[in-house]
A tleap script that builds the chain and sets N, CA, C and O, in Angstrom:
source leaprc.protein.ff14SB
mol = sequence {
  NMET GLY LEU GLY VAL GLY VAL MET HIE TRP
  GLU GLY VAL ALA LEU PRO LYS GLY VAL VAL
  GLU GLU PHE ALA ARG GLU MET ALA PHE ASP
  GLY ILE GLY VAL ALA TYR MET SER GLY GLU
  SER GLN SER TYR VAL PRO PHE THR GLN ARG
  GLY VAL LEU ARG LEU LEU ASP GLU PHE THR
  GLU GLU HIE GLY LEU SER ARG ARG GLU ARG
  ARG GLU ILE LEU ALA TRP LEU LYS SER LEU
  PRO TRP ILE TYR GLY GLY TRP ARG LYS ARG
  LEU PRO LYS ASP ASP GLY ARG ASP GLN GLU
  TRP ARG TYR HIE ALA ALA ARG ASP ASN GLU
  ASP GLU ARG ASP GLY GLY LEU ILE GLU LEU
  HIE PHE SER CTRP
}
set mol.1.N position { -3.767 -21.051 -9.866 }
set mol.1.CA position { -2.945 -19.998 -9.332 }
set mol.1.C position { -2.778 -18.929 -10.398 }
set mol.1.O position { -2.501 -19.234 -11.558 }
set mol.2.N position { -2.947 -17.668 -9.999 }
set mol.2.CA position { -2.823 -16.553 -10.938 }
set mol.2.C position { -1.383 -16.108 -11.097 }
set mol.2.O position { -0.493 -16.513 -10.350 }
set mol.3.N position { -1.189 -15.281 -12.072 }
set mol.3.CA position { 0.134 -14.731 -12.333 }
set mol.3.C position { 0.008 -13.227 -12.496 }
set mol.3.O position { -0.818 -12.750 -13.274 }
set mol.4.N position { 0.811 -12.491 -11.777 }
set mol.4.CA position { 0.835 -11.043 -11.923 }
set mol.4.C position { 2.176 -10.612 -12.484 }
set mol.4.O position { 3.219 -11.152 -12.117 }
set mol.5.N position { 2.138 -9.656 -13.356 }
set mol.5.CA position { 3.363 -9.130 -13.952 }
set mol.5.C position { 3.335 -7.619 -13.818 }
set mol.5.O position { 2.314 -6.986 -14.085 }
set mol.6.N position { 4.441 -7.046 -13.411 }
set mol.6.CA position { 4.517 -5.597 -13.269 }
set mol.6.C position { 5.836 -5.085 -13.807 }
set mol.6.O position { 6.779 -5.844 -14.029 }
set mol.7.N position { 5.879 -3.808 -14.007 }
set mol.7.CA position { 7.082 -3.167 -14.509 }
set mol.7.C position { 7.691 -2.344 -13.380 }
set mol.7.O position { 7.020 -1.508 -12.775 }
set mol.8.N position { 8.952 -2.588 -13.107 }
set mol.8.CA position { 9.656 -1.770 -12.124 }
set mol.8.C position { 10.174 -0.538 -12.844 }
set mol.8.O position { 10.778 -0.637 -13.912 }
set mol.9.N position { 9.940 0.589 -12.270 }
set mol.9.CA position { 10.391 1.850 -12.849 }
set mol.9.C position { 11.582 2.333 -12.040 }
set mol.9.O position { 11.459 2.567 -10.838 }
set mol.10.N position { 12.727 2.483 -12.677 }
set mol.10.CA position { 13.921 2.949 -11.996 }
set mol.10.C position { 14.073 4.433 -12.254 }
set mol.10.O position { 14.081 4.877 -13.402 }
set mol.11.N position { 14.193 5.191 -11.192 }
set mol.11.CA position { 14.336 6.639 -11.299 }
set mol.11.C position { 15.481 7.080 -10.396 }
set mol.11.O position { 15.406 6.934 -9.175 }
set mol.12.N position { 16.511 7.603 -10.978 }
set mol.12.CA position { 17.625 8.091 -10.176 }
set mol.12.C position { 17.198 9.311 -9.369 }
set mol.12.O position { 16.365 10.100 -9.816 }
set mol.13.N position { 17.770 9.459 -8.189 }
set mol.13.CA position { 17.464 10.632 -7.360 }
set mol.13.C position { 18.766 11.387 -7.090 }
set mol.13.O position { 19.847 10.799 -7.044 }
set mol.14.N position { 18.638 12.668 -6.919 }
set mol.14.CA position { 19.812 13.504 -6.633 }
set mol.14.C position { 20.377 13.133 -5.266 }
set mol.14.O position { 19.637 12.979 -4.294 }
set mol.15.N position { 21.674 12.997 -5.209 }
set mol.15.CA position { 22.348 12.664 -3.956 }
set mol.15.C position { 23.389 13.735 -3.667 }
set mol.15.O position { 24.483 13.722 -4.231 }
set mol.16.N position { 23.037 14.664 -2.783 }
set mol.16.CA position { 24.003 15.709 -2.442 }
set mol.16.C position { 25.262 15.108 -1.830 }
set mol.16.O position { 25.215 14.068 -1.175 }
set mol.17.N position { 26.367 15.768 -2.051 }
set mol.17.CA position { 27.649 15.329 -1.480 }
set mol.17.C position { 27.669 15.622 0.013 }
set mol.17.O position { 26.755 16.248 0.551 }
set mol.18.N position { 28.699 15.170 0.658 }
set mol.18.CA position { 28.890 15.459 2.076 }
set mol.18.C position { 28.137 14.509 2.973 }
set mol.18.O position { 28.095 13.304 2.725 }
set mol.19.N position { 27.541 15.054 4.019 }
set mol.19.CA position { 26.914 14.237 5.053 }
set mol.19.C position { 25.729 13.429 4.504 }
set mol.19.O position { 25.467 12.328 4.988 }
set mol.20.N position { 25.018 13.949 3.512 }
set mol.20.CA position { 23.893 13.202 2.929 }
set mol.20.C position { 24.406 11.956 2.214 }
set mol.20.O position { 23.821 10.880 2.336 }
set mol.21.N position { 25.489 12.104 1.476 }
set mol.21.CA position { 26.072 10.940 0.802 }
set mol.21.C position { 26.568 9.909 1.820 }
set mol.21.O position { 26.395 8.707 1.621 }
set mol.22.N position { 27.179 10.376 2.901 }
set mol.22.CA position { 27.626 9.465 3.952 }
set mol.22.C position { 26.448 8.685 4.525 }
set mol.22.O position { 26.544 7.480 4.755 }
set mol.23.N position { 25.338 9.383 4.754 }
set mol.23.CA position { 24.155 8.724 5.297 }
set mol.23.C position { 23.586 7.714 4.292 }
set mol.23.O position { 23.178 6.620 4.680 }
set mol.24.N position { 23.558 8.073 3.019 }
set mol.24.CA position { 23.062 7.149 1.998 }
set mol.24.C position { 23.918 5.881 1.962 }
set mol.24.O position { 23.396 4.780 1.787 }
set mol.25.N position { 25.211 6.038 2.126 }
set mol.25.CA position { 26.091 4.860 2.191 }
set mol.25.C position { 25.745 3.994 3.402 }
set mol.25.O position { 25.767 2.766 3.324 }
set mol.26.N position { 25.429 4.641 4.510 }
set mol.26.CA position { 25.012 3.913 5.707 }
set mol.26.C position { 23.695 3.160 5.446 }
set mol.26.O position { 23.521 2.031 5.903 }
set mol.27.N position { 22.777 3.791 4.711 }
set mol.27.CA position { 21.526 3.122 4.357 }
set mol.27.C position { 21.806 1.877 3.520 }
set mol.27.O position { 21.211 0.824 3.747 }
set mol.28.N position { 22.704 1.999 2.562 }
set mol.28.CA position { 23.047 0.858 1.703 }
set mol.28.C position { 23.652 -0.263 2.540 }
set mol.28.O position { 23.290 -1.429 2.379 }
set mol.29.N position { 24.573 0.092 3.433 }
set mol.29.CA position { 25.209 -0.909 4.281 }
set mol.29.C position { 24.201 -1.547 5.220 }
set mol.29.O position { 24.182 -2.768 5.378 }
set mol.30.N position { 23.361 -0.727 5.845 }
set mol.30.CA position { 22.359 -1.224 6.788 }
set mol.30.C position { 21.352 -2.138 6.098 }
set mol.30.O position { 20.826 -3.063 6.717 }
set mol.31.N position { 21.085 -1.885 4.824 }
set mol.31.CA position { 20.077 -2.642 4.099 }
set mol.31.C position { 20.537 -3.967 3.530 }
set mol.31.O position { 19.724 -4.715 2.986 }
set mol.32.N position { 21.811 -4.277 3.639 }
set mol.32.CA position { 22.320 -5.519 3.054 }
set mol.32.C position { 21.548 -6.737 3.553 }
set mol.32.O position { 21.249 -7.644 2.775 }
set mol.33.N position { 21.229 -6.763 4.823 }
set mol.33.CA position { 20.535 -7.919 5.397 }
set mol.33.C position { 19.091 -8.068 4.973 }
set mol.33.O position { 18.532 -9.160 5.070 }
set mol.34.N position { 18.465 -6.984 4.501 }
set mol.34.CA position { 17.052 -7.051 4.117 }
set mol.34.C position { 16.830 -6.805 2.628 }
set mol.34.O position { 15.690 -6.732 2.169 }
set mol.35.N position { 17.910 -6.680 1.885 }
set mol.35.CA position { 17.783 -6.459 0.436 }
set mol.35.C position { 17.036 -7.638 -0.179 }
set mol.35.O position { 17.343 -8.792 0.123 }
set mol.36.N position { 16.065 -7.360 -1.030 }
set mol.36.CA position { 15.334 -8.452 -1.659 }
set mol.36.C position { 15.925 -8.847 -3.001 }
set mol.36.O position { 15.583 -9.893 -3.551 }
set mol.37.N position { 16.797 -8.026 -3.520 }
set mol.37.CA position { 17.573 -8.387 -4.703 }
set mol.37.C position { 18.938 -7.749 -4.512 }
set mol.37.O position { 19.050 -6.576 -4.158 }
set mol.38.N position { 19.946 -8.524 -4.747 }
set mol.38.CA position { 21.278 -7.957 -4.670 }
set mol.38.C position { 22.200 -8.746 -5.583 }
set mol.38.O position { 21.945 -9.903 -5.917 }
set mol.39.N position { 23.245 -8.104 -5.962 }
set mol.39.CA position { 24.218 -8.729 -6.828 }
set mol.39.C position { 25.536 -8.011 -6.666 }
set mol.39.O position { 25.744 -7.276 -5.701 }
set mol.40.N position { 26.401 -8.224 -7.592 }
set mol.40.CA position { 27.711 -7.602 -7.508 }
set mol.40.C position { 27.569 -6.085 -7.566 }
set mol.40.O position { 27.167 -5.530 -8.589 }
set mol.41.N position { 27.896 -5.428 -6.479 }
set mol.41.CA position { 27.907 -3.965 -6.373 }
set mol.41.C position { 26.542 -3.301 -6.492 }
set mol.41.O position { 26.455 -2.152 -6.926 }
set mol.42.N position { 25.475 -3.999 -6.117 }
set mol.42.CA position { 24.160 -3.353 -6.115 }
set mol.42.C position { 23.192 -4.088 -5.207 }
set mol.42.O position { 23.371 -5.270 -4.912 }
set mol.43.N position { 22.165 -3.374 -4.768 }
set mol.43.CA position { 21.099 -3.981 -3.974 }
set mol.43.C position { 19.838 -3.134 -4.087 }
set mol.43.O position { 19.890 -1.948 -4.413 }
set mol.44.N position { 18.703 -3.772 -3.811 }
set mol.44.CA position { 17.400 -3.124 -3.766 }
set mol.44.C position { 16.877 -3.313 -2.351 }
set mol.44.O position { 16.696 -4.442 -1.894 }
set mol.45.N position { 16.636 -2.201 -1.657 }
set mol.45.CA position { 16.313 -2.276 -0.240 }
set mol.45.C position { 15.051 -1.471 0.073 }
set mol.45.O position { 14.955 -0.301 -0.299 }
set mol.46.N position { 14.080 -2.091 0.756 }
set mol.46.CA position { 12.901 -1.349 1.187 }
set mol.46.C position { 13.131 -0.707 2.559 }
set mol.46.O position { 13.770 -1.296 3.431 }
set mol.47.N position { 12.611 0.489 2.734 }
set mol.47.CA position { 12.689 1.198 4.012 }
set mol.47.C position { 11.321 1.796 4.324 }
set mol.47.O position { 10.595 2.214 3.422 }
set mol.48.N position { 10.980 1.831 5.601 }
set mol.48.CA position { 9.830 2.611 6.046 }
set mol.48.C position { 10.349 3.940 6.569 }
set mol.48.O position { 11.542 4.096 6.830 }
set mol.49.N position { 9.444 4.889 6.718 }
set mol.49.CA position { 9.820 6.184 7.275 }
set mol.49.C position { 10.378 5.999 8.689 }
set mol.49.O position { 11.402 6.589 9.032 }
set mol.50.N position { 9.718 5.195 9.497 }
set mol.50.CA position { 10.194 4.984 10.867 }
set mol.50.C position { 11.598 4.365 10.851 }
set mol.50.O position { 12.450 4.716 11.667 }
set mol.51.N position { 11.819 3.459 9.931 }
set mol.51.CA position { 13.123 2.819 9.831 }
set mol.51.C position { 14.232 3.796 9.495 }
set mol.51.O position { 15.305 3.739 10.096 }
set mol.52.N position { 13.992 4.701 8.538 }
set mol.52.CA position { 15.053 5.665 8.198 }
set mol.52.C position { 15.231 6.705 9.299 }
set mol.52.O position { 16.339 7.200 9.509 }
set mol.53.N position { 14.156 7.037 10.000 }
set mol.53.CA position { 14.298 7.971 11.120 }
set mol.53.C position { 15.117 7.335 12.242 }
set mol.53.O position { 15.936 8.001 12.874 }
set mol.54.N position { 14.894 6.057 12.482 }
set mol.54.CA position { 15.677 5.344 13.495 }
set mol.54.C position { 17.147 5.283 13.064 }
set mol.54.O position { 18.046 5.505 13.876 }
set mol.55.N position { 17.383 4.986 11.799 }
set mol.55.CA position { 18.743 4.949 11.270 }
set mol.55.C position { 19.401 6.330 11.365 }
set mol.55.O position { 20.585 6.439 11.683 }
set mol.56.N position { 18.625 7.378 11.088 }
set mol.56.CA position { 19.150 8.737 11.191 }
set mol.56.C position { 19.514 9.074 12.637 }
set mol.56.O position { 20.537 9.716 12.878 }
set mol.57.N position { 18.700 8.655 13.592 }
set mol.57.CA position { 19.031 8.879 15.009 }
set mol.57.C position { 20.367 8.222 15.358 }
set mol.57.O position { 21.217 8.841 15.998 }
set mol.58.N position { 20.547 6.976 14.938 }
set mol.58.CA position { 21.789 6.249 15.220 }
set mol.58.C position { 22.984 6.925 14.538 }
set mol.58.O position { 24.044 7.089 15.141 }
set mol.59.N position { 22.795 7.311 13.280 }
set mol.59.CA position { 23.852 7.953 12.513 }
set mol.59.C position { 24.242 9.291 13.148 }
set mol.59.O position { 25.425 9.620 13.238 }
set mol.60.N position { 23.241 10.057 13.587 }
set mol.60.CA position { 23.486 11.347 14.237 }
set mol.60.C position { 24.327 11.168 15.485 }
set mol.60.O position { 25.282 11.910 15.713 }
set mol.61.N position { 23.968 10.180 16.293 }
set mol.61.CA position { 24.695 9.939 17.535 }
set mol.61.C position { 26.115 9.430 17.263 }
set mol.61.O position { 27.073 9.912 17.869 }
set mol.62.N position { 26.249 8.470 16.364 }
set mol.62.CA position { 27.564 7.883 16.079 }
set mol.62.C position { 28.546 8.884 15.477 }
set mol.62.O position { 29.745 8.825 15.750 }
set mol.63.N position { 28.030 9.809 14.652 }
set mol.63.CA position { 28.901 10.743 13.943 }
set mol.63.C position { 28.897 12.146 14.553 }
set mol.63.O position { 29.568 13.043 14.043 }
set mol.64.N position { 28.154 12.338 15.626 }
set mol.64.CA position { 28.108 13.639 16.283 }
set mol.64.C position { 27.662 14.756 15.354 }
set mol.64.O position { 28.273 15.824 15.321 }
set mol.65.N position { 26.588 14.507 14.593 }
set mol.65.CA position { 26.120 15.499 13.617 }
set mol.65.C position { 25.596 16.757 14.287 }
set mol.65.O position { 25.036 16.716 15.382 }
set mol.66.N position { 25.788 17.857 13.611 }
set mol.66.CA position { 25.198 19.119 14.065 }
set mol.66.C position { 23.718 19.125 13.680 }
set mol.66.O position { 23.265 18.292 12.895 }
set mol.67.N position { 22.981 20.069 14.238 }
set mol.67.CA position { 21.556 20.202 13.865 }
set mol.67.C position { 21.413 20.479 12.378 }
set mol.67.O position { 20.509 19.954 11.728 }
set mol.68.N position { 22.310 21.308 11.835 }
set mol.68.CA position { 22.261 21.637 10.414 }
set mol.68.C position { 22.470 20.388 9.550 }
set mol.68.O position { 21.757 20.176 8.569 }
set mol.69.N position { 23.438 19.580 9.920 }
set mol.69.CA position { 23.711 18.361 9.150 }
set mol.69.C position { 22.526 17.397 9.214 }
set mol.69.O position { 22.149 16.799 8.206 }
set mol.70.N position { 21.948 17.253 10.395 }
set mol.70.CA position { 20.778 16.373 10.542 }
set mol.70.C position { 19.608 16.893 9.701 }
set mol.70.O position { 18.923 16.114 9.038 }
set mol.71.N position { 19.382 18.199 9.729 }
set mol.71.CA position { 18.294 18.784 8.927 }
set mol.71.C position { 18.547 18.589 7.437 }
set mol.71.O position { 17.605 18.392 6.668 }
set mol.72.N position { 19.806 18.644 7.025 }
set mol.72.CA position { 20.161 18.439 5.622 }
set mol.72.C position { 19.787 17.014 5.175 }
set mol.72.O position { 19.222 16.824 4.098 }
set mol.73.N position { 20.103 16.035 6.003 }
set mol.73.CA position { 19.742 14.653 5.680 }
set mol.73.C position { 18.234 14.488 5.692 }
set mol.73.O position { 17.670 13.864 4.793 }
set mol.74.N position { 17.581 15.039 6.693 }
set mol.74.CA position { 16.127 14.929 6.803 }
set mol.74.C position { 15.431 15.553 5.592 }
set mol.74.O position { 14.459 14.993 5.085 }
set mol.75.N position { 15.908 16.686 5.133 }
set mol.75.CA position { 15.323 17.332 3.945 }
set mol.75.C position { 15.477 16.426 2.723 }
set mol.75.O position { 14.557 16.321 1.912 }
set mol.76.N position { 16.629 15.774 2.587 }
set mol.76.CA position { 16.830 14.857 1.464 }
set mol.76.C position { 15.879 13.669 1.565 }
set mol.76.O position { 15.275 13.262 0.572 }
set mol.77.N position { 15.751 13.119 2.767 }
set mol.77.CA position { 14.841 11.979 2.943 }
set mol.77.C position { 13.407 12.355 2.583 }
set mol.77.O position { 12.725 11.603 1.887 }
set mol.78.N position { 12.949 13.507 3.048 }
set mol.78.CA position { 11.593 13.958 2.761 }
set mol.78.C position { 11.376 14.182 1.272 }
set mol.78.O position { 10.253 14.050 0.787 }
set mol.79.N position { 12.433 14.518 0.539 }
set mol.79.CA position { 12.303 14.806 -0.890 }
set mol.79.C position { 12.191 13.541 -1.755 }
set mol.79.O position { 11.853 13.626 -2.936 }
set mol.80.N position { 12.468 12.392 -1.178 }
set mol.80.CA position { 12.422 11.143 -1.942 }
set mol.80.C position { 10.979 10.776 -2.294 }
set mol.80.O position { 10.053 11.186 -1.594 }
set mol.81.N position { 10.779 10.015 -3.361 }
set mol.81.CA position { 9.415 9.656 -3.798 }
set mol.81.C position { 8.810 8.509 -2.976 }
set mol.81.O position { 8.721 7.378 -3.453 }
set mol.82.N position { 8.405 8.806 -1.763 }
set mol.82.CA position { 7.809 7.810 -0.863 }
set mol.82.C position { 6.476 7.340 -1.416 }
set mol.82.O position { 5.718 8.122 -1.990 }
set mol.83.N position { 6.198 6.066 -1.238 }
set mol.83.CA position { 4.915 5.502 -1.680 }
set mol.83.C position { 4.148 4.979 -0.473 }
set mol.83.O position { 4.685 4.920 0.633 }
set mol.84.N position { 2.906 4.604 -0.687 }
set mol.84.CA position { 2.043 4.052 0.376 }
set mol.84.C position { 1.985 4.974 1.581 }
set mol.84.O position { 2.475 4.627 2.656 }
set mol.85.N position { 1.411 6.102 1.414 }
set mol.85.CA position { 1.249 7.020 2.523 }
set mol.85.C position { 2.190 8.199 2.497 }
set mol.85.O position { 1.955 9.190 3.188 }
set mol.86.N position { 3.249 8.115 1.716 }
set mol.86.CA position { 4.182 9.223 1.633 }
set mol.86.C position { 4.863 9.510 2.955 }
set mol.86.O position { 4.755 8.742 3.911 }
set mol.87.N position { 5.563 10.627 2.991 }
set mol.87.CA position { 6.239 11.063 4.215 }
set mol.87.C position { 5.220 11.735 5.111 }
set mol.87.O position { 4.480 12.605 4.652 }
set mol.88.N position { 5.162 11.358 6.362 }
set mol.88.CA position { 4.192 11.930 7.297 }
set mol.88.C position { 4.866 12.826 8.323 }
set mol.88.O position { 5.997 12.580 8.742 }
set mol.89.N position { 4.154 13.860 8.715 }
set mol.89.CA position { 4.676 14.740 9.769 }
set mol.89.C position { 4.701 14.018 11.109 }
set mol.89.O position { 5.597 14.238 11.924 }
set mol.90.N position { 3.717 13.157 11.331 }
set mol.90.CA position { 3.616 12.418 12.589 }
set mol.90.C position { 3.342 10.958 12.288 }
set mol.90.O position { 2.588 10.626 11.373 }
set mol.91.N position { 3.962 10.100 13.065 }
set mol.91.CA position { 3.723 8.665 12.957 }
set mol.91.C position { 2.997 8.179 14.205 }
set mol.91.O position { 3.125 8.793 15.264 }
set mol.92.N position { 2.240 7.091 14.104 }
set mol.92.CA position { 1.632 6.512 15.312 }
set mol.92.C position { 2.718 6.120 16.306 }
set mol.92.O position { 3.885 5.987 15.936 }
set mol.93.N position { 2.345 5.938 17.542 }
set mol.93.CA position { 3.288 5.538 18.579 }
set mol.93.C position { 4.065 4.298 18.126 }
set mol.93.O position { 3.499 3.369 17.550 }
set mol.94.N position { 5.340 4.305 18.392 }
set mol.94.CA position { 6.227 3.212 18.008 }
set mol.94.C position { 5.917 1.977 18.851 }
set mol.94.O position { 5.983 2.025 20.080 }
set mol.95.N position { 5.580 0.873 18.186 }
set mol.95.CA position { 5.324 -0.374 18.909 }
set mol.95.C position { 6.518 -1.325 18.852 }
set mol.95.O position { 6.454 -2.433 19.386 }
set mol.96.N position { 7.605 -0.899 18.207 }
set mol.96.CA position { 8.833 -1.680 18.168 }
set mol.96.C position { 8.850 -2.838 17.191 }
set mol.96.O position { 9.855 -3.539 17.072 }
set mol.97.N position { 7.748 -3.043 16.493 }
set mol.97.CA position { 7.688 -4.218 15.610 }
set mol.97.C position { 8.725 -4.170 14.494 }
set mol.97.O position { 9.188 -5.213 14.033 }
set mol.98.N position { 9.091 -2.970 14.059 }
set mol.98.CA position { 10.048 -2.881 12.958 }
set mol.98.C position { 11.475 -3.221 13.391 }
set mol.98.O position { 12.376 -3.275 12.554 }
set mol.99.N position { 11.689 -3.446 14.671 }
set mol.99.CA position { 13.016 -3.827 15.146 }
set mol.99.C position { 13.162 -5.338 15.313 }
set mol.99.O position { 14.240 -5.822 15.657 }
set mol.100.N position { 12.093 -6.077 15.073 }
set mol.100.CA position { 12.176 -7.535 15.135 }
set mol.100.C position { 12.908 -8.044 13.912 }
set mol.100.O position { 12.746 -7.498 12.821 }
set mol.101.N position { 13.706 -9.073 14.075 }
set mol.101.CA position { 14.553 -9.552 12.982 }
set mol.101.C position { 13.769 -10.056 11.790 }
set mol.101.O position { 14.299 -10.060 10.679 }
set mol.102.N position { 12.532 -10.479 11.970 }
set mol.102.CA position { 11.744 -10.990 10.843 }
set mol.102.C position { 10.955 -9.896 10.120 }
set mol.102.O position { 10.332 -10.168 9.094 }
set mol.103.N position { 10.970 -8.686 10.629 }
set mol.103.CA position { 10.212 -7.593 10.030 }
set mol.103.C position { 10.774 -7.250 8.653 }
set mol.103.O position { 11.985 -7.116 8.480 }
set mol.104.N position { 9.892 -7.113 7.692 }
set mol.104.CA position { 10.293 -6.722 6.337 }
set mol.104.C position { 9.444 -5.522 5.945 }
set mol.104.O position { 8.218 -5.618 5.897 }
set mol.105.N position { 10.077 -4.409 5.669 }
set mol.105.CA position { 9.385 -3.138 5.436 }
set mol.105.C position { 8.296 -3.234 4.367 }
set mol.105.O position { 7.210 -2.684 4.549 }
set mol.106.N position { 8.562 -3.913 3.271 }
set mol.106.CA position { 7.599 -3.965 2.166 }
set mol.106.C position { 6.447 -4.919 2.448 }
set mol.106.O position { 5.376 -4.783 1.855 }
set mol.107.N position { 6.644 -5.866 3.328 }
set mol.107.CA position { 5.625 -6.878 3.581 }
set mol.107.C position { 4.850 -6.628 4.875 }
set mol.107.O position { 3.648 -6.888 4.930 }
set mol.108.N position { 5.508 -6.135 5.896 }
set mol.108.CA position { 4.916 -6.086 7.228 }
set mol.108.C position { 4.392 -4.716 7.640 }
set mol.108.O position { 4.082 -4.502 8.812 }
set mol.109.N position { 4.289 -3.799 6.707 }
set mol.109.CA position { 3.804 -2.451 7.020 }
set mol.109.C position { 2.521 -2.156 6.248 }
set mol.109.O position { 2.298 -1.024 5.821 }
set mol.110.N position { 1.679 -3.171 6.069 }
set mol.110.CA position { 0.443 -2.990 5.295 }
set mol.110.C position { -0.465 -1.924 5.884 }
set mol.110.O position { -1.170 -1.237 5.145 }
set mol.111.N position { -0.458 -1.774 7.205 }
set mol.111.CA position { -1.287 -0.757 7.846 }
set mol.111.C position { -0.612 0.612 7.869 }
set mol.111.O position { -1.171 1.574 8.397 }
set mol.112.N position { 0.585 0.701 7.298 }
set mol.112.CA position { 1.350 1.941 7.210 }
set mol.112.C position { 1.645 2.566 8.575 }
set mol.112.O position { 1.864 3.773 8.681 }
set mol.113.N position { 1.649 1.742 9.604 }
set mol.113.CA position { 1.937 2.225 10.951 }
set mol.113.C position { 3.340 2.820 11.050 }
set mol.113.O position { 3.588 3.720 11.852 }
set mol.114.N position { 4.248 2.310 10.232 }
set mol.114.CA position { 5.621 2.792 10.269 }
set mol.114.C position { 5.892 3.836 9.191 }
set mol.114.O position { 7.040 4.081 8.821 }
set mol.115.N position { 4.828 4.440 8.699 }
set mol.115.CA position { 4.956 5.503 7.706 }
set mol.115.C position { 5.000 4.976 6.291 }
set mol.115.O position { 4.694 3.813 6.028 }
set mol.116.N position { 5.387 5.852 5.388 }
set mol.116.CA position { 5.468 5.486 3.983 }
set mol.116.C position { 6.572 4.477 3.729 }
set mol.116.O position { 7.342 4.125 4.623 }
set mol.117.N position { 6.628 4.026 2.501 }
set mol.117.CA position { 7.609 3.031 2.077 }
set mol.117.C position { 8.401 3.589 0.909 }
set mol.117.O position { 7.871 4.306 0.060 }
set mol.118.N position { 9.664 3.250 0.884 }
set mol.118.CA position { 10.482 3.570 -0.280 }
set mol.118.C position { 11.393 2.374 -0.531 }
set mol.118.O position { 11.932 1.776 0.400 }
set mol.119.N position { 11.551 2.045 -1.792 }
set mol.119.CA position { 12.435 0.961 -2.170 }
set mol.119.C position { 13.565 1.587 -2.972 }
set mol.119.O position { 13.352 2.117 -4.062 }
set mol.120.N position { 14.770 1.517 -2.419 }
set mol.120.CA position { 15.909 2.195 -3.029 }
set mol.120.C position { 16.858 1.197 -3.694 }
set mol.120.O position { 17.074 0.089 -3.203 }
set mol.121.N position { 17.407 1.620 -4.804 }
set mol.121.CA position { 18.440 0.851 -5.483 }
set mol.121.C position { 19.773 1.533 -5.187 }
set mol.121.O position { 19.938 2.733 -5.405 }
set mol.122.N position { 20.712 0.748 -4.689 }
set mol.122.CA position { 22.048 1.251 -4.398 }
set mol.122.C position { 23.026 0.571 -5.331 }
set mol.122.O position { 22.951 -0.639 -5.541 }
set mol.123.N position { 23.931 1.331 -5.885 }
set mol.123.CA position { 25.019 0.743 -6.691 }
set mol.123.C position { 26.312 1.411 -6.248 }
set mol.123.O position { 26.345 2.604 -5.943 }
set mol.124.N position { 27.358 0.629 -6.221 }
set mol.124.CA position { 28.652 1.158 -5.789 }
set mol.124.C position { 29.774 0.531 -6.571 }
set mol.124.O position { 30.940 0.855 -6.345 }
savepdb mol mol.pdb
quit
C-alpha cells in the first residue's frame, strides 16, 4: 500500500459584511453535517458550485433577498478560488445526485457535473 502526503494551503478570503456574511454563516451551519474535519469553533467543508447555488436559492427565499443582495452574494461566490473546473457560467442539467444524503462534494463530483469544488475553512 502506498502513502501520499500533501500540504494543505490555507488562504483567508475577504468576507464582506452584511448579507454576504450572513450567507457565509449559513454555509458554515449547512456544512456541519458534511465537514470532513471539525473541532471546537471550526470546520472544513467542501462545496460544489451546484451546492452553493442551491443553498443561495434557499437563502434568498427564506430571507426575502432583493436582486441586489443576491447579486452581491453571487459575486462573492464567483470570486472564491474554485478548483477542479472553476466557476462555470452553465452547469449540466441537474440530476439531483447532490441532494442524496450520501453525496460528498469532494468525493462524488469526479466528473465535475456539479461544477467546480471549493473547500472552505470556517472559524467562529
